[in-house]
N, C-alpha and C positions, 0 to 999 in steps of 0.2 A: 038375173040376166043383165049383161052389160048393155048400156045404152049405145046406140050407133053414134059415132062422132059426126060432127057437122062438117060437111064437105068443104065449105068455105073456110072454116077454122083450120083444118089440117093443111089446106093449101095456102093459108095466110093471105086470103084473097078478100077484097072488099065485096060484101054481098050486093052492092049496087051494080057491080059488073055482071052483066047478063049476056054479053055477046060471046058466042061459042069460040071464035078464034082466040080471044084473050084468055078464056078459061082453058082451052086446049094447050095454048102456049105455056101457061102456068103449070098445068099437069105435067107436060113434058120436062120442064125445068126442074120441078120437084122430084120427078122420077129419077132424073140424072143425079141430083143432089143426094137423094135417099139411097140410091144404089151405091154411090161412093161411100156414104156413111156406113152402110151395112157391111161393107168390106173393110173400111179403113178407120171407122170412127171409134170413139170411146165405147165402153160397154153400154152406157146409157143411150148414146146415139144409135148404136146398132139395134137395140131393142125397139126404140121409137121408129127408126127407119123401117124395120121389118113390119111393125104394126101398120104403119102408113101405107107401105107397098101392098100389104095384104088387103087393106081396106080398099085401095084403088082397084086391085084385081077383082074383088068381089063386086064392086060397083060396075066395073066394065062387063063382068059376066051377067049381072042383073040387067044392064041396059041392052045387052045382046039378046037376052031372052025376051025382052019387051018389044024388040024390033020386029 
């Protein structure tokens, strides 16, 4: 079984940052970058972007269920 990636690692975010507006801003920026890479990137960028976007979708779904 694959280990879940670290949220801060895939966002390239300092773990010391804990305020939600900063995290949310980073998420939105990474989504924009990964969406572009998924369509226009190299094959490696496309794979990584799809994995990261999939991870974010699953995290969003999980947080919705917990609310």
